[in-house]
C-alpha positions as CSV (number, residue, x, y, z in Angstrom):
1,M,101.8,97.7,92.3
2,S,100.4,94.1,91.3
3,G,100.8,90.8,89.8
4,P,98.5,87.4,90.1
5,A,98.2,85.9,92.9
6,P,98.6,82.0,93.4
7,T,95.0,81.4,93.1
8,G,94.9,83.0,90.3
9,G,94.0,86.5,91.2
10,T,96.4,89.1,91.8
11,V,98.9,90.2,94.6
12,T,98.5,93.8,94.6
13,V,102.1,96.2,96.8
14,D,100.8,99.3,97.7
15,R,103.9,101.2,97.3
16,D,102.9,104.4,99.3
17,R,101.8,102.1,102.6
18,C,105.0,100.1,102.4
19,I,107.2,101.0,105.7
20,G,109.9,98.9,104.4
21,A,110.4,96.1,106.8
22,G,111.1,93.8,104.4
23,H,109.4,90.8,105.8
24,C,108.0,90.4,102.3
25,V,111.1,89.8,101.1
26,S,112.3,87.7,103.8
27,A,109.0,85.1,103.4
28,A,109.4,85.6,99.3
29,P,112.2,86.4,97.6
30,G,111.9,85.4,94.1
31,T,108.7,87.1,94.2
32,F,109.5,90.8,96.5
33,D,112.7,93.0,96.9
34,Q,113.5,96.4,97.8
35,D,114.4,99.5,96.1
36,D,117.0,102.0,96.9
37,A,114.4,103.6,99.2
38,G,113.6,100.4,100.5
39,L,110.3,99.9,99.6
40,V,108.9,97.0,98.2
41,V,109.1,95.9,94.3
42,L,108.0,92.8,92.0
43,V,110.8,91.0,91.0
44,A,111.3,91.3,87.0
45,G,111.2,87.9,85.6
46,G,111.3,86.2,89.2
47,A,110.8,82.6,89.3
48,A,107.3,81.5,89.7
49,A,106.9,81.9,93.3
50,D,105.5,79.3,95.7
51,G,101.7,80.6,96.8
52,D,102.4,79.9,100.4
53,D,105.2,81.8,100.6
54,V,103.5,84.9,99.2
55,R,100.4,84.3,101.4
56,A,102.6,84.8,104.1
57,A,104.2,87.8,102.8
58,A,101.2,89.3,102.6
59,E,100.3,88.2,106.0
60,L,103.6,89.6,107.3
61,C,103.6,92.9,106.1
62,P,103.3,94.7,109.2
63,A,101.7,97.9,106.8
64,A,99.4,95.8,105.1
65,A,101.1,97.2,101.7
66,I,100.5,93.7,100.0
67,A,97.0,92.2,99.1
68,L,96.0,89.4,97.6
69,V,93.0,89.8,95.4
70,T,91.0,87.6,93.1
71,G,89.2,88.0,89.7
72,A,90.4,91.2,87.4
73,P,93.7,92.8,88.3
74,P,93.7,96.4,89.6
75,P,95.4,98.4,87.6
76,G,99.6,99.3,88.0
77,H,102.1,96.5,88.0
78,R,101.7,92.6,87.4
79,R,103.5,89.7,88.1
80,E,102.4,86.2,87.1
81,F,103.2,83.5,89.1
82,D,102.1,79.8,89.7
């Protein structure tokens, strides 16, 4: 799962790696949420996220399930934000 990163790249979420710790939701609740299984999902139609919050979410993820990628986004779910 992915969406554009604050620097014009893409934030990528790997649900297979997610362990449901919820640090991403705490850091950037307008961008990330958890489904019924506790796994990370990108908030559909959420407000533009603060780049620092998204970077913090990636850094805080204990499973390294969130990555910021520059350039063309990989296949999967994408999310635009400023």
